[in-house]
N, C-alpha and C positions, 0 to 999 in steps of 0.2 A: 853340291858339286863345286870343285875348285875350278876357277877360270884363269887362264894366263894369256894375255895379249902381248905378243912378242914382235917388236920392231915393225909395228904397223905403219904402212904408208898408203896414202890415197892421193892419186893424181887424176885430175879431170882436164879434159881438153875443151876449150872454149873457142868458138869460131872467130871471136873478136879479140880476145885477150891471149889466146894461145894456151899452152900448158900451164896449169895451176896446181901447186902442191897444197892440198888441204890438210893432210896429216903427215907427219914425218917422224920416224924412229920413236913411235909411241909405245910405251910398255906399261902394263898394269897387271898386277897379280892379286887375285881375290881368293881368299880361303873359303871353304865350304861353310855356308850359313852366315857369312859376313855381310854387313850392310855398308856399302861404299858409295860415296857420292863424287861426282865430277863437277867442278866449277871452272869458270874462265871467262874471258871477255867475249862479248857478242861476236859471233862469226868465227870462233876459233875451231869449230869442227866437233863440238860436243854431240850434236844430234847425228852427224855423220858417223862418229865412233859407235854410237848406240845402234844405228841401223846396220852397220857392218857386223857387229856382234850378233844382231838379231837375224842376219842373213838376208836383209832387205837391200843391201848394197854390196857390190863386189869390192874387195880390197885390191890394191895394186901390188903391194908386197907385204911380207910378214906372215905371221901365223896366229890363229886363235885356237887355243887348246882348252878343252874341257875334260878334266880328269886325265890329262896327258894324251888325249885323243884329238887330233886336228879336225876342225869343223869348218865348213864353208857355207852350206845352205841352211835355211830355216828348218827347224824341226821342233817336235813337241816338248823338248826339254828346256826351251826358252820361250818366254811370253813377254810381249811388250805392250805398254800402256802409254798412249800419247796424251798431249794436252787436249786435243779434240777427242771427245769420248768415243766416237766411232761405234755407237750402239746402233743396232738395227731398229729403225723407228716403227716398223710393223710388228715387232715382237715385244711381249711383256718383259718385265724384269726377270721373271722366272725363265722364260724361253730364251732370253739373251744369254743368261748364265749357262743354260743347258746346251747352247748351240755347239760349242766345241766338243763336249762329250758325245753329242749326237753324231757329229761328223766322224768321230773315231769309232762309232759303232757300239757305244755303251747302251745297255738296255734302258728302256723307259723308266723302270723302277729305280735303277741305279742313278740315272740322270736326276730324277726327282730328289733322291737322297743327297746327291752332291749339291744341288741347288739350295736345298734347305740348310745344309751346313754353312755354305758361304753367305747366304742371305742373313743368317744369324751372326756370322762373324763380322759383317760390315754394318750390322744394325738396321736392316731394311725389312724386318718383320712387319707384315701388314701392307706392304707395297708390292707383293709378289705379282699381282695382276695389273699393275699400273704400266703404262707405256712411257717411253723416255720423255715425251713432250709434257707429261704430267708431273715430272720430277724437277726439283731444283738442280742447279749445276753441281753442287756437292753430292747430291744423291746419285746423279748420273755418273759421276766419277767413281763412286763406290760400287756401282753396278759394273763399271769397266774393270775395276780391280777384281771384283768377285768373278767376272767372266774369265779374266786371265788366270786366276788361281784355280778355277774349276778344271783346267787342263793339267793341274798338278805339275807345274814346271819346276825344274831344279834351279833355274835362274830366272829372276824377274827383272825386266828392264823397264825403267820409267823415265820418260822424257818430259820434264816439267809438268807433271800431271795436275798440279794444284795452282799453276800460275794465273789461271783465269778466275779464281775464286776470291771472294772477299776475305779479309784477314781472319775473322772468327771462324768461318767455314773451313778455311785453309788449315787453321790450327787443329780443328776437330778431325779433319781428314788425316793430318799427320799422326795424331794419336791413334786413329783407327789403323793406319798403315803399320805403325809400330806393333800394335797388338796382333795384327794379322801375321806379321813377320815372326813374332815370338812364338805364335802357335804353330806355324808351318815350317820354320827353320829354313826357309828358302834363301838362296844367295841373291842379294839385291845389288844392282848397279843403277844408281839414281842420278840423273842429270838435272841440274837446276842453275838458274842465275842467282838465286837467293843464298848468300853465304850462311846466314843464320839458320835457314832451313837445312842446309847441308850438315852443319855442325850438330844441330838438334837431333837429326835422324841417325847419323852415321857413326861407324867405328873408326873410319878413316876418310879423309877428304883429299882427293887428288886435284891439284891446281894445274890447269892448262895455260900455255902461252898462246899467242896468236900468230898466224901467218908465217909459217905453217904451224898448225896445232901440235903440241907435244906435251908430255907431262914434265912440269918443271919442279914440282914439289909434292910430297905426300905428308899430310898433317894427321898424326894420330889424335883421336878424340877420346881422352881418358876421363870422360864424365860418367858418373854412376848410372847404371840402368836398374830398373826402368826409368826412362826420362820423364820428367814432368816439366810443364811450361816455365816454372820459376827458375829452371837451370839457366835460362837465357840471361838472367840478371846477375849471375855470378861473375867474379873477376876472371876466372879461368876461361869462361865462355867469351867474355869481352876481348880478352887478349888474343885468343885464337882468331876471332872474327876480324880484329884489327890487323893481325899479321897477314891473313889471306887477302883482305881488302887492299893492303899496301902492295902485296905481290901483283895482284891483278892491275892495280893502278899505276905501278911503276915497272913497266915491262923491261926497260933497259937494265935495271939493277936487280931483276928478280932472283938471280942466282945467289946474290948476297944474302938473301933471306931463306935459302933452301933448307927445308926440314925433311929428314928422311925417317920413315917408319922403322 
């Protein structure tokens, strides 16, 4: 599904600081099946943006359109994965993945079929009956991804899902996410602090400014797919990473570097 965030504004009222604008005049358009990332300085409102799109926070102004239909509340066509895995500790891997379909009234036989598909997709065969505390961090995050995808969302929202993982596990999870994306053709909005991660995964990278957060640039990532880790060593990757890093680090002059898709 195509998603269009139009003139989004978020204002919060603080008893000590008064009214604070978190997001202002923010616009993002994502085509169906596209993988897009959002980066920006800490505190710029990336997670707020994601939670508004997910229906977990209310917007102050603006519109969020999915296939030209305005949406406000959470619904089954969007799924979100956070840095904290959020797995049910009393449920096995298989039961965690089946939870969403069960709530939707899917039959037991179909739930089992769905869980088998996504367990295989994320490479967790043999761990179906394990509980979350018996898994590594990377494996728990793969369960979280499989659980989100078991609901067959049209839009997958990810809020720094790999930031707590070690470098090698993080790279493996990135590869698995890309494989999952290629197989399902889901539209992805990915939030991260890691510029290299954003470039490695994405078709385009949106760069946010701080206080209030808005989109200052959109960087097209014209790197060949499927992506392999060695692409990070290319000159094109390095130049794009440097450009974005300069944008985030040089907030006063960010418009001088603006790149449009």
